[in-house]
C-alpha positions as CSV (number, residue, x, y, z in Angstrom):
1,M,0.0,-0.1,0.2
2,K,2.7,2.3,1.0
3,R,4.8,1.7,-2.3
4,T,1.5,2.4,-4.5
5,R,0.7,5.6,-2.6
6,V,4.4,6.9,-3.2
7,I,4.0,5.8,-6.8
8,L,0.7,7.6,-7.2
9,V,2.5,11.0,-5.8
10,L,5.1,10.9,-8.3
11,L,2.8,10.5,-11.1
12,T,0.6,13.3,-9.7
13,I,4.1,15.2,-10.0
14,V,4.9,14.4,-13.1
15,A,1.5,15.2,-14.4
16,L,1.6,18.9,-12.9
17,L,5.1,19.4,-14.3
18,W,3.8,18.1,-17.8
19,A,0.7,20.5,-17.7
20,L,3.0,23.5,-16.2
21,G,5.5,23.0,-19.2
22,C,2.5,22.7,-21.8
23,A,1.1,26.1,-20.3
24,G,3.8,28.2,-21.0
25,K,3.9,31.5,-19.3
26,P,1.0,32.9,-17.8
27,G,-1.0,34.9,-20.2
28,E,0.7,33.5,-23.2
29,D,-0.6,31.2,-25.7
30,E,1.2,29.6,-28.7
31,S,0.0,32.2,-31.5
32,S,2.0,34.7,-29.3
33,L,5.4,33.1,-29.3
34,P,7.6,34.3,-32.0
35,E,8.5,32.1,-34.7
36,A,11.3,32.0,-37.4
37,S,10.0,29.5,-39.8
38,A,11.4,30.9,-43.1
39,E,14.5,30.1,-44.7
40,P,17.6,31.0,-42.8
41,Y,19.6,34.2,-43.4
42,R,23.1,32.8,-43.5
43,I,26.1,35.1,-42.4
44,G,29.8,34.1,-42.6
45,V,32.2,35.0,-40.2
46,V,36.1,35.0,-40.5
47,I,37.8,35.9,-37.3
48,S,41.1,34.6,-35.5
49,L,40.4,32.0,-33.1
50,S,43.8,31.0,-33.1
51,G,47.3,32.7,-33.6
52,T,48.4,36.1,-32.5
53,Y,45.0,37.8,-32.7
54,A,42.9,35.0,-30.8
55,G,42.6,37.5,-28.0
56,L,40.4,39.1,-30.2
57,G,38.6,36.6,-32.2
58,G,37.2,34.6,-29.0
59,P,35.5,37.9,-27.6
60,E,34.2,38.5,-31.1
61,Q,32.6,35.1,-31.3
62,K,31.0,35.0,-28.1
63,A,29.5,38.5,-28.5
64,I,28.1,37.2,-32.1
65,D,26.8,33.8,-30.3
66,M,24.9,35.7,-27.7
67,E,23.3,38.0,-30.1
68,V,22.4,35.4,-32.4
69,A,20.7,33.5,-29.9
70,R,18.5,36.7,-28.8
71,I,17.7,37.5,-32.2
72,N,16.6,34.1,-33.1
73,A,14.6,33.7,-30.0
74,E,12.5,36.9,-30.7
75,G,11.7,35.3,-34.0
76,G,14.6,35.9,-36.3
77,V,14.4,38.9,-38.7
78,N,11.3,39.1,-40.6
79,G,10.4,35.5,-39.7
80,H,13.9,34.4,-41.0
81,P,16.7,32.7,-38.3
82,I,19.9,33.9,-38.5
83,E,22.5,31.1,-38.9
84,I,26.3,31.8,-38.6
85,V,29.1,29.8,-40.2
86,Y,32.5,30.3,-38.6
87,E,36.0,30.4,-40.4
88,D,39.2,30.5,-38.1
89,D,41.7,32.5,-40.4
90,A,44.5,31.5,-37.6
91,T,45.7,35.2,-37.7
92,D,47.0,34.5,-41.5
93,A,46.0,36.4,-44.5
94,A,46.1,33.4,-46.8
95,K,44.1,31.5,-44.8
96,A,41.2,34.4,-44.3
97,Q,41.1,34.6,-48.1
98,A,40.6,30.6,-48.3
99,A,38.1,30.9,-45.9
100,V,36.1,33.6,-47.5
101,V,36.3,31.8,-50.9
102,R,34.3,28.8,-49.0
103,L,31.8,30.9,-47.3
104,I,31.0,32.7,-50.5
105,D,31.3,30.0,-52.9
106,E,30.3,26.4,-51.1
107,V,28.3,27.9,-48.3
108,G,26.4,30.8,-50.2
109,V,26.5,33.7,-47.3
110,I,24.2,36.7,-47.6
111,A,27.1,38.7,-45.8
112,V,30.6,38.3,-44.1
113,L,31.7,39.8,-40.8
114,G,35.4,39.8,-40.2
115,A,38.3,39.7,-40.1
116,S,39.6,40.4,-36.9
117,G,42.7,41.8,-38.6
118,T,43.6,44.3,-40.8
119,G,45.8,42.1,-43.1
120,Q,43.2,39.4,-43.3
121,T,40.1,41.9,-44.1
122,M,42.3,43.3,-47.0
123,A,43.2,40.0,-48.3
124,M,39.6,38.9,-48.6
125,R,38.6,41.9,-50.6
126,A,39.3,40.8,-54.1
127,D,36.8,37.9,-53.5
128,I,34.3,40.1,-51.5
129,E,34.0,42.4,-54.6
130,R,33.9,39.5,-57.3
131,A,31.1,37.8,-55.7
132,G,29.4,41.1,-54.7
133,V,28.8,40.1,-51.0
134,P,29.2,42.8,-48.3
135,Q,31.7,42.6,-45.7
136,I,31.7,44.3,-42.3
137,S,35.1,44.4,-40.9
138,M,36.2,44.1,-37.2
139,A,39.5,45.4,-38.0
140,G,41.0,49.0,-37.1
141,G,43.1,49.6,-40.0
142,S,42.6,52.7,-42.0
143,A,42.9,51.0,-45.2
144,V,39.7,49.0,-44.7
145,T,37.5,52.0,-45.3
146,A,40.1,54.8,-46.5
147,Q,40.8,52.7,-49.6
148,L,37.0,52.6,-50.1
149,S,35.0,49.7,-51.7
150,E,31.1,49.8,-52.3
151,W,31.2,46.1,-50.7
152,V,33.3,46.9,-47.4
153,F,32.2,48.5,-44.1
154,Q,33.9,48.9,-40.8
155,T,33.0,49.0,-37.4
156,P,35.9,50.0,-35.4
157,W,37.7,53.4,-35.1
158,P,40.3,53.3,-37.9
159,N,43.9,54.5,-37.3
160,R,43.7,57.6,-39.1
161,I,41.1,58.8,-36.2
162,V,42.8,56.9,-33.1
163,V,46.4,57.8,-33.7
164,P,46.2,61.6,-33.8
165,F,43.7,61.4,-31.0
166,V,46.5,59.4,-28.8
167,L,49.3,61.7,-30.2
168,K,47.5,64.8,-28.7
169,A,46.9,63.2,-25.7
170,M,50.6,62.6,-25.4
171,A,51.6,66.2,-26.1
172,A,49.0,67.5,-23.9
173,D,50.2,65.4,-20.9
174,G,53.9,67.0,-21.7
175,Y,55.4,64.2,-23.6
176,K,56.8,65.5,-27.1
177,N,60.2,63.3,-27.9
178,I,58.6,59.8,-28.2
179,A,59.7,56.5,-29.1
180,V,57.3,54.2,-31.2
181,I,57.4,50.4,-31.6
182,S,54.7,48.8,-33.9
183,D,54.4,45.4,-35.2
184,T,55.0,44.3,-38.7
185,G,51.4,42.9,-39.4
186,G,48.4,45.1,-41.1
187,Y,47.3,46.8,-38.1
188,G,50.7,47.9,-37.2
189,V,52.1,49.1,-40.5
190,D,48.8,50.9,-41.2
191,G,49.4,52.6,-37.7
192,H,52.9,53.2,-38.4
193,D,52.3,55.3,-41.2
194,V,49.6,57.3,-39.5
195,I,51.8,57.9,-36.6
196,V,54.7,59.4,-39.1
197,K,52.3,61.5,-41.0
198,S,50.6,63.0,-37.8
199,A,53.5,63.3,-35.4
200,A,54.3,67.0,-36.4
201,D,50.7,68.3,-36.5
202,A,50.1,66.6,-33.2
203,G,53.4,68.4,-31.8
204,V,55.5,65.3,-31.1
205,T,58.8,64.3,-32.4
206,I,59.8,60.6,-33.1
207,V,63.2,60.1,-31.6
208,A,63.2,56.5,-32.0
209,D,61.3,54.1,-34.4
210,E,61.4,50.2,-34.1
211,T,59.3,47.1,-35.3
212,Y,58.7,43.7,-34.4
213,N,57.4,40.5,-36.1
214,P,53.9,39.0,-35.0
215,G,55.0,35.9,-32.8
216,D,58.5,37.3,-31.6
217,A,58.8,36.4,-27.9
218,D,61.2,39.1,-26.8
219,M,61.8,42.8,-27.8
220,T,64.8,43.6,-25.5
221,A,67.0,44.8,-28.3
222,Q,64.4,47.0,-29.7
223,L,63.6,48.5,-26.5
224,T,67.3,48.9,-25.5
225,K,67.6,50.9,-28.7
226,M,64.8,52.9,-28.0
227,R,66.0,53.7,-24.3
228,G,69.2,55.1,-25.8
229,A,67.3,57.7,-27.5
230,N,66.1,58.8,-24.2
231,P,62.5,59.6,-25.2
232,D,59.8,61.2,-22.8
233,A,57.2,58.3,-23.4
234,V,56.7,55.1,-25.5
235,L,54.0,54.4,-28.1
236,V,53.0,50.9,-28.7
237,W,51.2,50.4,-31.7
238,A,50.2,46.7,-31.9
239,A,47.2,44.3,-31.6
240,G,48.2,41.0,-30.8
241,K,49.5,39.6,-27.4
242,E,53.2,40.7,-28.1
243,A,52.0,44.0,-26.6
244,A,51.9,42.5,-23.2
245,T,55.6,41.2,-23.7
246,I,56.8,44.9,-24.7
247,A,55.5,46.2,-21.4
248,K,57.4,43.8,-19.4
249,N,60.4,43.8,-21.3
250,A,60.4,47.7,-20.9
251,R,59.9,47.3,-16.7
252,Q,62.7,44.9,-16.8
253,L,65.1,47.3,-18.8
254,N,63.9,49.8,-15.6
255,M,62.7,52.1,-18.4
256,T,60.6,54.6,-16.4
257,Q,58.8,56.4,-19.3
258,P,55.1,56.1,-19.6
259,I,53.8,53.9,-22.1
260,Y,50.8,54.9,-24.3
261,G,49.0,52.7,-27.1
262,G,45.3,52.6,-29.0
263,S,42.5,50.1,-29.4
264,G,44.8,47.3,-30.2
265,I,46.0,46.7,-26.5
266,A,42.2,47.7,-24.8
267,R,41.6,44.0,-24.2
268,L,41.7,41.7,-21.0
269,E,44.7,39.6,-22.6
270,F,47.1,42.6,-22.5
271,I,46.0,43.4,-18.8
272,S,46.7,39.7,-17.7
273,G,49.7,39.1,-20.0
274,A,51.5,42.4,-18.8
275,G,50.8,42.1,-14.9
276,E,52.0,44.5,-13.0
277,A,54.0,46.2,-16.0
278,A,50.2,47.1,-17.2
279,E,50.0,49.6,-14.5
280,G,50.0,53.1,-15.4
281,V,49.6,52.2,-19.5
282,K,47.5,55.0,-21.1
283,L,45.2,53.9,-24.4
284,G,42.8,55.7,-26.4
285,T,39.9,53.8,-27.6
286,G,35.9,53.7,-27.4
287,K,33.9,54.0,-24.3
288,I,32.9,50.5,-23.6
289,L,35.5,50.1,-21.0
290,V,34.1,52.2,-18.8
291,P,30.3,53.0,-19.7
292,E,29.8,56.2,-17.8
293,A,32.0,57.8,-20.6
294,Y,29.0,57.4,-22.7
295,G,26.7,59.9,-20.7
296,E,24.4,58.1,-17.9
297,G,20.8,58.5,-19.1
298,T,21.6,58.9,-22.7
299,E,20.3,56.3,-25.7
300,E,24.1,55.3,-25.9
301,Y,24.4,54.7,-22.5
302,E,21.5,52.3,-22.4
303,V,22.4,50.5,-25.6
304,A,25.9,49.8,-24.0
305,T,25.0,48.8,-20.8
306,S,22.5,46.5,-21.8
307,F,25.2,44.6,-24.1
308,I,27.7,44.8,-21.3
309,D,25.1,43.4,-18.7
310,R,23.9,40.5,-20.6
311,Y,27.4,39.6,-21.8
312,T,28.9,39.6,-18.3
313,E,25.9,37.3,-17.1
314,E,26.5,35.0,-20.1
315,Y,30.2,34.6,-19.6
316,G,31.2,35.9,-16.4
317,E,33.5,38.7,-17.7
318,A,33.0,42.1,-18.8
319,P,33.0,42.7,-22.8
320,D,36.1,44.3,-24.4
321,I,36.2,46.6,-27.1
322,F,36.6,43.6,-29.6
323,A,33.3,42.4,-28.2
324,G,31.8,45.5,-28.9
325,H,33.1,45.6,-32.6
326,A,31.4,42.1,-33.1
327,Y,28.1,43.4,-31.9
328,D,28.3,46.4,-33.8
329,A,29.0,44.2,-37.1
330,F,26.2,41.6,-36.5
331,G,23.7,44.4,-35.2
332,L,24.5,46.4,-38.3
333,V,23.6,43.5,-40.7
334,V,20.2,42.8,-38.7
335,D,18.9,46.1,-38.7
336,A,19.9,46.5,-42.5
337,L,18.1,43.1,-43.2
338,G,15.1,44.6,-41.5
339,R,15.2,47.2,-43.8
340,V,15.5,45.5,-46.9
341,E,12.1,45.7,-49.0
342,G,11.4,42.2,-50.9
343,E,14.2,39.4,-51.3
344,A,17.1,39.8,-49.3
345,T,19.9,40.0,-51.8
346,P,23.6,40.3,-51.0
347,A,23.0,43.6,-53.3
348,A,20.1,44.5,-51.5
349,L,21.7,44.2,-48.3
350,R,24.6,46.3,-49.2
351,D,22.6,49.0,-50.3
352,A,20.5,48.9,-46.9
353,I,24.0,49.1,-44.9
354,E,25.3,52.0,-46.9
355,A,21.8,53.9,-46.2
356,T,22.6,53.3,-41.9
357,D,22.0,56.8,-40.5
358,G,22.2,57.2,-36.6
359,W,22.2,53.5,-35.7
360,I,23.5,53.2,-32.1
361,G,26.0,50.9,-31.3
362,V,28.7,50.2,-28.5
363,G,31.3,51.6,-30.8
364,G,29.3,54.9,-31.6
365,T,26.5,56.3,-33.7
366,F,27.0,54.9,-37.2
367,S,26.1,56.7,-40.1
368,Y,27.4,55.2,-43.4
369,S,27.3,57.2,-46.8
370,A,28.6,56.4,-50.3
371,E,31.7,58.2,-49.4
372,D,32.3,56.9,-45.7
373,H,32.0,53.3,-44.5
374,N,33.3,53.9,-41.0
375,G,30.9,56.6,-40.1
376,L,32.7,57.3,-36.5
377,T,34.6,60.4,-35.5
378,E,37.2,61.5,-32.7
379,D,34.1,62.4,-30.5
380,D,33.8,58.6,-29.9
381,L,37.0,58.2,-28.0
382,V,38.0,58.7,-24.7
383,M,41.7,58.0,-23.0
384,Y,42.0,55.3,-20.3
385,V,44.5,54.5,-17.7
386,I,45.1,51.0,-16.4
387,E,45.3,50.9,-12.7
388,G,44.6,48.1,-10.0
389,G,44.0,45.7,-13.0
390,T,41.0,47.3,-14.7
391,W,40.5,50.7,-16.9
392,K,39.9,53.8,-15.5
393,L,39.2,57.1,-17.5
394,A,42.4,59.1,-17.6
395,E,42.0,62.8,-16.0
């Protein structure tokens, strides 16, 4: 009898749980639930999930995955679910080019997001233009949009905006004679060219100029030469993990000059990799690292903090700027798809992206045009200082 009573209780519980599951949320019936039943919009993503830029590609993938799940849970775009096809370019331009060919010719994507790096982005251009598929890059090189292509757009603040901003900040801090070290990858070469062209106008003089190759494990030789020039400050222009090595090597050489950088070092990988050597480093980049910079109560602040809160809850850490670049790239495509009338062909999507006007993202407020496929300005940037293992707004 006792056993029978237990079984009856268990069956009752199971029945109740089944009924609750079928009932859905209070006040909600099946007809009110969003449903994405049409053919999926297939989007290709080429990012660096391995190699020296893996610290960029990881956060980018996390942001995209989170946003895809959210959009699809809300019914997709005009009833079409979003399907993402990833390719890892391993921080290699040739692999990026091969990846975009697969995405275009074999998968048949409607758009491409990426790459993480400037060199990889530029390597994809010929096939993007051949196929007529829109691309939104998450790389910060000026060449991405300065060398204008009707098919290529960009979400980060390019070097042509960030470099002068940082140089002027160095001059304002009283550092007029600077040493520069940059990598020989696409982002570093692009940034170095802008540094050389912008230095005089910003009021600084380059007294030492060194480079290194992606993958180098020690920059003591370059830094020793730089120290001999007795600069007031050091400017690091790099996007890979090697930037942390530069900071550590400089402190090991007892170099006391302040270190500056740009968006390429605005990531957790730099802080954790450099350790104590990261303390006091200043950098210029977007406002996501300290959201109060957007202005509390503004629409920009609400958009950014919503993303930051959701990302932090999902992954247990706050997003860096590279996660923000991916949020913007994906969001711009989703917004444009929602505005396409009729069939969403790659050409129609390209036109809708270019017509973007006042779309508020994490990186800033985007307004593209036929002449400007970046759409951001120096007003979207702030200076930070690393203190206590995190970023703070520089005074």
